[in-house]
BAFI-3210 file (N, C-alpha, C; in Angstrom, 3 decimals, decimal comma, padded with zeros to 6 digits):
// residues 279
n [1|2|3|4|5|6|7|8|9|10|11|12|13|14|15|16|17|18|19|20|21|22|23|24|25|26|27|28|29|30|31|32|33|34|35|36|37|38|39|40|41|42|43|44|45|46|47|48|49|50|51|52|53|54|55|56|57|58|59|60|61|62|63|64|65|66|67|68|69|70|71|72|73|74|75|76|77|78|79|80|81|82|83|84|85|86|87|88|89|90|91|92|93|94|95|96|97|98|99|100|101|102|103|104|105|106|107|108|109|110|111|112|113|114|115|116|117|118|119|120|121|122|123|124|125|126|127|128|129|130|131|132|133|134|135|136|137|138|139|140|141|142|143|144|145|146|147|148|149|150|151|152|153|154|155|156|157|158|159|160|161|162|163|164|165|166|167|168|169|170|171|172|173|174|175|176|177|178|179|180|181|182|183|184|185|186|187|188|189|190|191|192|193|194|195|196|197|198|199|200|201|202|203|204|205|206|207|208|209|210|211|212|213|214|215|216|217|218|219|220|221|222|223|224|225|226|227|228|229|230|231|232|233|234|235|236|237|238|239|240|241|242|243|244|245|246|247|248|249|250|251|252|253|254|255|256|257|258|259|260|261|262|263|264|265|266|267|268|269|270|271|272|273|274|275|276|277|278|279]
n.u [048,972|051,642|051,480|052,242|049,321|048,263|050,112|049,360|046,514|046,273|048,009|047,027|044,452|045,032|046,166|043,738|041,835|043,376|044,098|041,480|040,835|040,868|039,309|035,656|032,884|031,196|032,196|032,387|033,508|035,168|035,668|033,521|031,293|028,382|028,978|030,078|032,567|032,646|030,730|032,652|034,334|032,817|032,092|034,322|034,753|031,886|032,318|035,051|033,779|032,106|032,859|034,940|033,541|032,264|034,017|034,939|032,662|032,187|030,616|028,875|027,190|024,218|021,561|023,227|024,633|022,844|021,736|024,027|023,942|021,823|022,418|023,971|025,519|023,897|025,224|027,763|026,798|028,815|031,748|034,493|033,607|032,957|035,289|036,938|035,368|036,008|038,931|038,820|037,050|038,900|040,994|039,557|039,583|041,339|042,642|040,991|042,085|044,774|044,618|044,092|044,328|044,160|043,167|040,875|037,323|035,025|032,649|031,265|031,049|031,187|030,826|032,194|034,446|035,857|036,450|039,128|041,446|040,493|038,642|041,448|042,375|040,496|039,866|042,387|043,055|040,690|041,182|043,203|042,695|039,981|041,722|043,362|040,786|040,269|042,881|042,341|039,895|040,642|041,962|044,512|047,813|048,055|049,544|052,264|051,294|052,410|054,397|053,904|051,736|049,873|049,631|048,211|046,412|044,984|044,673|043,028|040,389|040,340|039,434|038,020|036,072|034,702|033,846|032,674|030,317|028,357|027,502|024,730|023,110|020,042|017,623|016,055|017,253|019,187|022,145|024,563|028,127|030,239|033,211|036,037|039,305|042,586|044,686|047,663|049,501|052,675|055,776|054,254|052,292|050,258|046,378|043,317|040,283|037,016|034,161|030,929|027,188|024,188|020,601|017,375|013,801|012,574|010,392|008,691|007,775|008,710|010,574|013,556|016,485|020,008|022,906|026,716|029,080|032,026|034,601|037,723|039,469|040,153|042,007|042,956|039,856|038,247|036,211|034,909|034,794|034,808|037,470|040,065|042,784|044,960|047,285|049,527|051,044|051,763|050,642|048,696|046,638|045,526|044,460|042,745|040,864|039,491|037,969|039,344|040,300|040,830|042,259|044,594|045,640|046,917|048,782|051,891|054,068|054,349|051,601|050,322|048,849|046,346|046,402|044,612|043,351|042,281|039,413|036,491|034,036|034,601|036,290|034,056|032,675|034,423|035,195|032,179|031,824|034,153|032,862|030,986|032,127|033,054|032,503]
n.v [036,642|037,565|035,594|032,496|030,764|028,433|026,733|028,740|028,403|026,131|025,844|028,257|027,033|024,657|025,171|026,975|024,225|023,154|024,975|025,008|022,905|021,951|023,233|024,242|023,392|025,311|027,676|031,235|033,025|035,506|037,556|037,273|037,565|036,713|033,519|030,194|028,568|026,051|027,095|028,492|027,000|024,945|027,431|027,806|025,604|024,806|027,303|026,163|023,786|024,854|026,761|024,933|023,359|024,998|026,135|023,126|022,572|024,561|026,218|029,748|031,313|032,800|030,698|028,132|028,623|029,245|026,109|024,623|025,188|024,034|022,101|021,146|019,520|018,546|020,485|018,422|017,145|016,465|017,363|016,019|014,425|016,641|018,216|016,093|016,490|019,682|018,838|017,301|019,159|021,516|020,038|019,704|021,969|022,855|021,239|021,762|024,630|024,199|023,091|024,617|027,785|031,435|032,866|030,845|030,894|031,554|031,941|034,429|036,532|039,967|041,171|042,863|041,294|038,622|035,110|032,026|032,900|035,691|034,012|032,402|034,701|035,016|033,324|033,065|035,163|034,808|032,462|033,078|035,489|033,851|032,260|033,897|034,577|031,786|031,519|033,863|032,334|030,184|031,598|032,228|034,024|035,761|034,566|035,206|037,038|036,844|039,888|040,767|039,416|039,594|042,832|042,444|041,344|043,744|045,308|043,806|043,928|047,127|047,093|045,064|043,542|046,081|048,028|045,983|046,427|048,690|047,525|046,163|048,012|049,398|050,018|052,136|053,663|056,656|057,722|058,950|061,120|061,443|061,084|061,277|059,203|058,707|056,599|054,802|052,804|051,529|051,627|050,977|051,774|055,097|055,012|056,910|056,284|056,513|057,199|056,514|057,171|054,795|055,536|055,566|054,453|050,868|049,991|047,555|046,948|049,342|049,689|051,624|052,537|053,035|052,959|052,544|052,665|052,293|052,863|052,711|056,274|057,897|059,811|061,913|063,329|066,263|068,042|069,331|067,815|065,955|064,988|061,946|060,183|057,005|055,234|053,122|049,768|047,114|044,822|045,754|047,125|045,540|043,631|045,374|046,217|044,592|043,582|042,968|044,222|043,960|042,133|042,676|043,764|041,163|040,313|037,759|038,787|040,659|043,926|046,411|049,524|051,153|054,035|056,307|060,154|063,382|064,996|064,889|064,112|062,687|060,597|059,396|058,367|056,159|054,593|054,082|052,260|050,041|048,971|047,625|045,439|042,136|038,394]
n.w [017,236|019,579|021,708|023,307|022,696|023,080|024,946|027,062|027,694|028,495|031,210|032,402|032,832|034,288|036,249|037,225|038,111|039,974|042,117|042,958|044,114|046,473|047,852|049,317|047,591|047,721|048,339|048,287|045,367|046,033|043,676|042,082|043,044|042,793|041,904|043,378|044,290|042,782|040,227|038,930|038,313|036,554|035,201|033,453|032,159|030,457|028,792|027,749|026,092|024,853|023,012|021,777|020,219|018,249|017,185|015,892|014,894|012,841|013,022|012,049|012,043|013,839|013,969|014,383|016,447|018,445|018,427|019,311|021,601|022,637|023,193|024,751|027,114|030,636|033,571|035,483|039,006|040,923|042,206|041,473|039,252|037,848|038,114|035,825|033,655|033,380|032,404|030,432|028,467|028,408|026,949|024,768|023,427|023,216|021,293|019,072|018,453|018,212|015,317|013,796|011,991|012,581|010,790|009,557|009,622|011,604|014,076|016,413|019,204|018,859|016,216|014,833|015,249|014,232|013,539|014,200|015,268|016,965|019,129|019,795|020,809|023,110|024,449|025,498|027,166|029,049|030,459|032,086|033,779|035,189|036,860|038,305|039,200|041,036|042,391|043,868|045,617|046,749|048,600|048,628|047,400|044,526|041,479|038,895|036,159|032,436|031,433|029,214|028,267|030,380|028,794|026,714|027,951|028,436|026,640|024,903|026,488|026,122|023,100|022,654|024,635|025,688|023,344|022,127|023,608|022,617|020,070|021,360|022,061|022,888|020,053|020,448|022,927|023,643|023,658|025,331|025,730|028,122|029,453|028,830|028,805|029,147|029,215|030,802|030,546|032,203|030,558|028,027|025,148|025,650|025,436|024,040|026,138|025,636|027,671|027,530|028,353|027,741|027,648|028,577|028,549|028,122|025,408|026,285|028,335|030,396|031,669|033,073|031,925|032,384|031,448|031,617|028,808|026,644|024,921|022,567|021,277|018,035|019,284|021,666|023,092|020,826|021,693|025,300|027,414|030,229|031,928|032,778|033,973|034,145|035,154|035,282|036,105|033,182|033,988|036,531|035,435|033,471|035,396|036,595|034,881|033,598|035,986|038,404|040,550|043,096|043,153|042,943|045,159|046,119|045,153|044,380|044,508|045,426|046,568|044,251|042,400|040,557|039,597|039,744|038,397|037,767|036,971|038,828|037,462|035,419|036,906|038,393|036,075|035,290|037,284|037,413|034,752|035,140|037,093|035,845|034,913|033,981|033,111]
ca.u [049,724|052,665|051,881|051,760|047,880|047,851|050,494|048,803|045,145|046,631|048,907|046,154|043,453|045,482|046,313|042,944|041,491|044,447|043,633|039,734|040,381|040,697|038,249|034,512|032,302|030,020|033,139|032,123|033,873|035,600|035,925|033,037|030,439|027,665|029,712|030,912|033,699|032,097|029,897|033,223|035,117|031,922|031,812|035,247|034,557|030,969|033,177|035,472|032,951|031,202|034,267|034,875|032,057|031,881|035,331|034,878|031,394|032,766|029,339|029,097|025,666|023,458|020,886|023,815|025,116|021,849|021,806|025,113|023,905|020,826|022,886|024,634|025,483|023,985|026,444|027,945|026,908|030,213|033,335|035,542|033,331|033,284|037,064|037,326|034,638|036,924|039,902|037,998|036,451|040,599|041,849|038,837|039,627|043,159|042,730|040,434|042,986|046,343|044,576|043,312|044,688|043,550|041,910|039,197|035,970|033,988|030,800|032,570|029,507|031,395|030,999|033,948|035,935|035,262|036,884|039,323|041,781|039,531|038,514|042,293|042,649|039,632|040,544|044,136|042,919|039,609|041,553|044,060|041,578|039,558|042,811|043,180|039,501|040,330|043,090|041,705|038,634|041,346|042,676|046,221|048,313|047,769|050,504|052,611|051,271|053,578|053,943|053,320|049,696|049,019|049,663|047,116|044,605|044,236|044,499|041,872|039,295|040,054|039,601|037,076|035,335|033,758|033,265|031,581|028,647|027,592|026,123|023,817|022,510|018,574|017,712|015,176|017,841|019,767|023,998|025,288|029,369|030,333|034,038|037,337|040,037|043,964|044,588|048,746|050,453|054,246|056,687|053,964|051,698|048,842|045,751|042,240|038,714|035,387|032,881|028,929|026,210|022,987|019,225|015,947|012,598|012,306|008,744|007,689|007,651|008,308|011,557|014,337|018,311|020,811|024,368|027,978|029,657|032,760|035,504|038,308|039,379|041,152|043,167|042,127|039,005|038,480|035,306|035,064|034,500|035,406|039,018|041,062|044,232|044,534|048,165|050,443|051,853|050,631|049,342|048,071|045,743|044,858|043,404|041,547|039,610|038,910|037,444|039,632|041,325|041,083|043,487|046,379|046,208|046,998|050,221|053,047|055,972|053,866|050,885|050,163|047,416|046,273|046,493|043,227|043,844|041,627|038,218|035,686|033,099|035,200|036,723|033,216|032,181|035,308|034,554|031,042|032,186|034,735|031,465|030,239|032,645|033,795|032,803]
ca.v [036,966|036,508|034,897|030,955|030,806|026,807|026,530|029,578|027,765|024,947|026,066|028,022|025,719|024,082|026,361|027,231|023,425|023,081|026,060|025,060|021,061|021,333|024,559|024,309|023,721|026,080|028,969|032,546|033,738|037,324|038,364|037,038|037,290|035,557|032,534|029,419|027,704|024,830|027,661|028,906|025,580|024,902|028,055|027,693|024,204|025,009|027,790|025,737|023,123|025,687|027,071|023,518|023,111|026,394|025,585|021,663|022,184|025,727|027,876|030,905|031,934|032,833|029,853|027,192|028,369|028,155|024,701|024,238|025,868|023,777|020,401|021,080|018,278|018,585|019,748|016,936|016,976|015,871|017,675|014,592|014,682|018,531|018,290|015,270|016,946|020,349|018,987|016,843|020,168|022,422|019,636|019,957|023,133|022,700|020,235|022,761|025,656|023,270|022,606|025,814|028,721|032,309|033,722|030,610|031,697|031,155|032,597|034,771|037,721|040,483|041,285|043,546|040,346|037,148|033,707|031,535|033,992|036,200|032,638|031,879|035,534|035,661|032,195|032,834|035,923|034,320|031,816|033,300|035,861|033,127|031,612|034,597|034,300|030,715|031,744|034,199|031,723|029,096|032,636|031,782|035,436|035,881|034,041|036,337|037,308|037,557|041,134|040,396|038,930|041,178|043,979|041,653|041,595|044,763|045,542|043,298|044,748|048,290|046,924|044,099|043,686|047,234|047,965|045,256|046,229|049,392|046,829|045,602|049,430|048,934|051,912|053,371|054,051|057,570|057,542|060,352|060,725|061,881|061,559|060,842|058,825|058,424|054,590|054,838|051,459|051,572|050,935|051,230|053,239|055,599|055,400|057,420|055,755|057,562|056,788|057,201|056,271|054,993|055,723|055,261|053,534|049,768|050,329|046,647|047,265|050,996|049,524|052,499|052,153|054,056|052,106|053,080|051,818|052,532|052,395|053,736|057,064|058,140|060,587|062,711|064,191|067,403|068,774|069,623|066,582|065,842|063,515|061,284|059,712|055,676|054,711|051,581|048,188|046,760|043,844|045,825|047,798|044,402|043,162|046,660|046,689|043,296|044,284|042,211|045,461|043,351|040,907|044,083|043,548|039,982|040,132|037,265|039,547|042,789|044,682|047,171|049,690|051,506|055,701|057,929|061,256|063,812|065,555|063,554|063,676|061,931|059,799|059,423|057,566|055,119|053,775|052,843|051,562|048,957|048,363|046,720|043,986|041,049|037,250]
ca.w [018,411|019,769|023,388|022,967|023,646|023,736|026,057|028,260|027,943|029,309|032,479|033,227|033,127|034,979|037,956|038,228|038,776|041,293|043,341|042,816|044,052|047,916|048,152|049,575|046,759|047,998|049,105|047,318|044,993|045,939|042,413|041,714|044,636|042,796|041,997|044,602|043,782|041,891|039,358|039,193|037,496|035,938|033,773|032,417|031,894|029,637|028,057|026,784|025,851|023,818|021,885|020,856|019,649|018,004|016,013|015,412|013,390|011,576|013,393|011,973|012,295|015,140|014,176|014,650|017,656|019,163|018,318|020,196|023,290|023,294|022,719|025,906|028,560|031,828|034,663|036,910|040,270|042,060|042,185|041,008|037,842|037,078|037,334|034,563|032,803|032,920|031,961|028,711|027,644|028,057|025,636|023,283|022,383|022,546|019,903|017,681|017,946|017,260|013,697|013,212|011,394|012,814|009,850|009,679|009,818|013,086|014,849|017,644|019,578|018,888|014,490|014,215|015,489|013,518|012,879|014,678|016,050|018,046|019,866|020,529|021,934|023,962|025,611|027,003|028,322|030,489|031,382|032,815|034,446|035,761|037,197|039,370|040,111|041,455|043,663|045,176|046,546|047,970|049,923|047,658|046,087|042,660|041,108|038,191|034,816|031,840|031,519|027,526|028,402|030,366|028,353|025,427|028,122|028,497|024,923|025,408|027,019|025,256|021,948|022,578|025,791|026,292|022,288|022,277|023,851|021,739|019,730|022,207|022,624|021,565|018,990|021,500|023,406|023,702|023,453|025,678|025,853|029,426|029,868|028,006|029,760|029,034|030,017|030,583|030,643|032,011|029,765|027,189|025,115|026,241|024,615|025,246|026,450|025,413|028,035|027,082|028,682|027,355|028,929|028,090|028,816|027,415|025,318|026,042|030,049|030,781|032,631|032,898|032,112|032,266|031,330|030,856|028,109|026,462|023,599|022,063|020,624|018,097|020,407|022,868|022,798|020,417|022,987|026,544|028,280|032,331|032,133|033,969|033,653|034,327|035,294|036,485|035,317|032,456|034,721|037,273|034,910|032,834|035,964|037,338|033,618|033,976|036,913|039,265|041,186|044,826|043,032|043,166|047,432|046,925|044,100|045,408|044,610|046,254|045,841|043,815|042,533|039,538|039,738|038,878|038,574|036,989|036,471|039,600|036,904|034,769|037,593|038,285|035,279|034,818|038,322|037,021|034,097|035,871|038,085|035,049|035,429|033,297|033,909]
c.u [050,264|052,901|051,647|050,521|047,539|048,635|049,934|047,390|045,594|047,235|047,999|044,723|043,149|045,501|045,013|041,965|042,488|043,887|042,001|039,644|039,623|039,609|036,900|034,218|031,305|030,784|032,569|033,316|034,479|035,288|034,159|031,074|029,226|027,660|030,368|032,001|033,248|031,301|031,207|034,090|034,563|032,065|033,585|035,097|033,368|031,423|033,850|035,041|032,290|032,208|034,809|034,475|032,109|032,694|034,833|033,764|031,503|031,375|030,026|028,093|025,152|022,698|022,034|024,701|024,418|021,821|023,255|024,606|022,812|021,219|023,791|024,665|024,947|025,135|026,357|027,208|027,934|031,022|033,814|034,485|033,322|035,142|037,439|036,258|035,477|038,098|039,687|037,642|038,063|040,817|040,384|039,037|040,791|043,558|042,565|041,371|044,150|045,901|044,147|043,845|043,972|042,461|040,856|038,386|035,390|033,595|031,945|030,914|029,991|031,747|031,760|035,071|035,735|036,405|038,242|040,129|041,208|039,309|039,790|042,431|041,969|040,122|041,339|044,023|041,355|040,141|043,001|043,930|040,946|040,070|042,986|041,923|040,035|041,558|042,839|039,874|039,099|041,781|044,247|046,110|048,423|049,205|051,265|051,523|052,220|052,611|053,700|051,931|049,241|048,569|048,347|046,317|044,272|043,678|043,301|040,459|038,959|039,484|038,492|035,825|034,198|033,396|032,235|030,399|028,044|027,110|025,118|023,250|020,963|018,437|016,614|015,604|018,656|021,754|024,116|027,001|029,677|031,464|035,024|038,666|041,562|043,865|046,476|049,285|052,400|055,125|055,831|053,078|050,484|047,933|044,614|041,208|037,756|034,030|031,215|028,589|024,932|021,769|018,616|015,009|012,377|010,629|007,785|007,126|008,171|009,858|012,880|015,996|018,990|022,832|025,580|028,079|031,101|033,884|036,486|038,286|040,004|042,890|042,719|041,335|038,951|037,363|035,433|034,737|035,125|036,150|039,363|042,377|043,989|045,865|048,690|050,821|050,863|049,924|048,138|046,502|044,990|043,896|042,503|040,429|038,800|037,950|037,909|040,753|041,418|041,789|044,928|046,494|047,002|048,217|050,851|054,262|055,084|052,482|050,842|048,849|047,894|046,143|045,983|043,496|042,848|040,307|037,424|034,667|033,438|035,803|035,257|032,381|032,912|035,136|032,912|031,203|033,102|033,525|031,067|030,663|032,572|033,402|033,632]
c.v [036,291|034,926|033,369|030,610|029,105|026,152|027,664|029,148|026,771|025,200|026,594|028,127|024,820|024,020|026,443|025,677|023,041|023,528|025,880|023,365|020,996|022,450|023,907|024,332|024,906|027,410|029,709|032,315|035,245|038,559|038,701|036,608|036,264|033,819|031,814|029,030|026,572|025,928|028,253|027,858|025,318|025,738|028,118|026,232|024,277|025,837|027,176|024,670|023,740|026,214|026,194|023,426|023,579|025,885|023,810|021,832|023,475|026,866|029,168|031,772|031,731|031,906|028,136|027,182|028,648|026,629|024,337|024,597|024,687|022,208|020,288|020,145|019,172|018,717|019,064|017,863|016,916|016,869|016,813|014,821|015,791|018,362|017,798|015,618|018,890|019,989|018,187|018,011|021,012|021,408|019,410|020,423|023,425|022,460|021,095|023,873|025,113|023,528|023,572|027,331|030,051|032,706|032,797|031,090|030,659|032,064|033,384|036,265|039,199|040,740|042,100|042,626|039,146|036,138|033,677|032,226|034,994|035,071|032,868|033,170|035,720|034,452|032,029|034,091|035,341|033,327|031,629|034,387|034,660|032,212|032,452|034,919|033,110|030,266|032,449|033,878|030,722|030,447|032,227|033,601|034,838|035,331|034,761|035,567|037,552|038,461|041,256|040,224|039,780|042,459|043,690|042,232|042,550|046,028|045,055|043,911|045,936|047,911|045,633|043,682|045,084|047,685|047,378|045,513|047,463|048,775|045,937|046,925|049,331|050,847|052,503|053,880|055,604|057,782|059,136|060,065|061,766|061,786|060,930|060,294|057,947|057,486|054,885|053,743|051,274|051,069|051,199|052,457|053,760|055,659|055,770|056,266|057,019|056,594|057,454|056,669|056,407|054,816|055,095|054,441|052,626|049,947|049,064|046,655|048,046|050,618|051,186|051,873|053,260|053,310|052,858|052,253|051,764|052,119|053,406|054,800|057,596|058,437|061,282|063,399|065,786|068,459|068,451|068,728|065,957|064,743|063,518|061,069|058,243|055,408|053,801|051,119|047,967|045,175|044,109|046,841|046,919|043,995|043,969|046,798|045,701|043,396|043,758|042,626|044,977|042,560|042,218|043,783|042,440|039,330|039,357|038,331|040,776|043,223|045,984|047,965|050,492|053,422|056,155|059,144|062,041|064,572|064,357|063,084|062,360|060,380|058,460|057,993|056,308|054,487|053,421|051,920|050,562|047,983|047,518|044,942|043,172|039,386|036,669]
c.w [019,122|020,688|022,728|023,824|024,183|024,730|027,564|028,736|029,015|030,269|032,772|034,307|034,485|036,367|038,353|038,643|039,768|042,172|043,406|043,975|045,529|048,784|048,334|048,201|046,392|048,194|047,621|046,763|045,015|044,921|041,681|042,668|044,331|042,597|043,154|043,646|042,254|040,640|038,618|037,487|036,343|034,353|033,019|031,756|030,479|028,598|026,846|025,637|024,686|022,534|021,279|020,097|018,567|016,975|015,250|014,167|012,826|012,085|012,597|011,819|013,481|015,693|014,296|015,818|018,543|019,494|019,286|021,473|023,366|023,535|024,188|027,014|029,582|032,796|035,635|038,405|041,493|041,442|041,905|039,124|036,736|036,976|036,040|033,620|032,260|032,200|030,412|028,113|027,250|026,759|024,673|022,823|022,144|021,016|019,029|017,429|017,696|015,964|013,772|013,226|012,034|011,977|009,715|010,061|010,916|013,852|016,673|018,244|019,214|016,965|014,254|014,311|015,308|013,419|014,176|015,692|017,104|018,937|020,408|021,229|023,106|025,365|026,582|027,744|029,347|030,963|032,461|033,692|035,348|036,840|038,301|040,337|041,011|042,716|044,460|046,192|047,212|048,209|049,776|047,006|045,264|042,189|039,843|037,059|033,857|031,838|029,663|027,868|029,081|029,747|027,282|025,990|028,206|027,370|024,585|025,593|026,216|023,608|021,752|023,140|026,038|024,524|022,068|022,511|023,231|020,333|019,868|022,702|022,368|021,094|019,718|022,344|023,097|023,899|023,899|026,293|026,965|029,728|028,759|029,251|029,039|030,187|029,618|031,325|031,331|031,119|027,881|026,783|025,724|025,109|025,579|024,973|026,158|026,141|027,582|028,296|028,005|027,781|027,434|028,449|027,349|026,994|025,840|027,738|030,611|031,808|032,189|032,756|031,739|032,074|030,564|029,727|027,515|025,695|023,312|021,365|019,653|018,554|021,578|022,352|022,679|021,390|024,594|027,396|029,204|031,603|032,808|033,281|034,680|034,345|036,226|035,341|034,778|033,153|035,739|036,651|033,622|034,316|036,569|035,930|033,280|034,651|038,275|040,060|043,033|044,379|043,817|045,179|047,158|045,814|045,059|045,453|045,064|045,903|045,267|043,451|041,266|040,119|039,355|039,318|037,249|037,561|037,819|038,645|036,184|035,646|038,325|037,592|034,214|035,902|037,709|035,725|034,413|036,292|037,354|035,437|034,030|033,717|032,925]
res [m|d|i|d|a|i|t|t|i|r|h|e|a|e|r|l|a|t|a|l|t|l|v|d|p|d|q|r|v|p|t|c|p|e|w|t|a|d|d|l|l|w|h|l|t|e|v|h|e|f|w|a|e|i|l|a|t|g|a|t|t|e|d|e|v|r|a|i|e|a|a|t|a|a|r|p|g|e|r|e|a|l|l|e|r|r|a|a|a|t|e|a|l|l|a|q|l|e|t|r|a|d|e|e|p|a|w|f|w|f|s|e|q|q|g|v|g|i|t|r|r|m|q|t|h|e|a|t|i|h|r|v|d|a|e|l|t|a|g|h|s|v|s|a|i|d|s|r|l|a|a|a|g|l|d|h|v|l|e|v|m|w|p|a|a|f|e|w|i|p|d|w|a|v|l|t|p|v|a|a|v|e|v|r|p|q|g|g|s|a|r|w|l|g|i|s|r|w|s|g|t|r|p|r|d|g|q|e|f|d|v|p|v|g|r|l|l|d|g|p|p|a|d|e|l|p|r|a|g|a|g|g|s|a|r|a|l|c|l|w|a|w|g|r|e|q|a|l|e|h|l|a|d|g|a|e|s|v|r|i|q|g|d|p|e|a|i|t|a|l|e|a|l|i|a|e|g|h|d]
***
């Protein structure tokens, strides 16, 4: 990754904390409405603590990960203590990333992507997206996202966030392709996204499921699936793909949008996938 991850993570985490410092702790996060401002602050804190510990311990197995999760200290009750812990957590993560090569082994939640490099990549985008959440929570305009970072953030959703969900489909489910969408960033290469739905009845309790999932295709689909296209700047597509489309109305340098056209069935399938969101 040619983006300076250390500088980006530190800068974005500090911007998040600054935006939230004077916000009511119970203020709702518009892009994650189940969270309050302090929930968002705690989320970034525990994420940075967790991944710092993954790297520090060299964890590569599920048992090691569960032990790290079980040892997590309780969330502070006061805002000031939470801010201090966030700062320490971020520095702990950065200290690990600064001393480790991308090729070193480290556990990650997507089996196809393992090692320090994917943690570096994930945390760069997570800090950026949650900074956007924080600015919106504070009622601020959304400040700039570097165009290279935005393009990489879109790629991360297409290559990691969406396809990882296929690993979590239960063996009793049926997977049905439902649409194909061409994602067209301005100044970049178009890529085809295949959208499917997995469905079925869970044997243990009879609960019904019908869930959208997406992953990249090698090119235009050969079959007659409904098709659509989604176009816009890298920044607009990045925020949209991460489930932050409402941020596009509040960009500091002017509102943007994602242009979606095509078969209504494909558009509906795409909207359902976007609605799944990413924390």
